[in-house]
C-alpha positions, 0 to 999 in steps of 0.5 A: 511464517518468519516475520521479525522486527527490524529496529529504526534506522537499520533498513532504508534509514527508516525512523520506525520499526519495520516488520520484515520477513517471508510469508508463504513465499512472499517477502513482507516489508511493512512499517509499524509507524511507531518508534516504540518497541513495545508498540511494534511488538503489538503491531507484529502480533496483530499483523501475524494474526491478520495474515493467518486469518486471511490465509484461513479465509483464502484471501491472498496476502498481496491484497492486504498491501493492495488495500492500503495502496488503493485507499491511498489512491482513492484519497488522492483522487478525492482531493483532485478538482472535478472534471469538466465536460468542456474542452480546455481550448479551441477544438478543431475537428479534423476531416480528411481531404479527398484525393 
C-alpha cells in the first residue's frame, strides 16, 4: 500500500490536502477536507487503518467510496418533494384502432 499526502493546490487546484496512491491495485484519491498538514496526517493514518481493517474482514475497498457516494445520494433524495400518485396533466388512454 503506497498512499501519500498531496499538498493543497498541486492536484486539481484543490484547497485541501489529498490522499493519493495505490491500494491493492486500485487508485485511491480522497480529500482530507482539511488545510492543516497535521490533521491531514492523522486522516491518512486513520484511512490506512480503515482500509486494512476492511481488507482483513474481506470487504472490498470500493465499498468505502461507494458508501460515501450512496450517503450523498440518499441525502439529496431526502430533500426532494414526495411523489404524488396523480398525473400532472390530462392523460388520454391510447387504444389501437382495428383495421
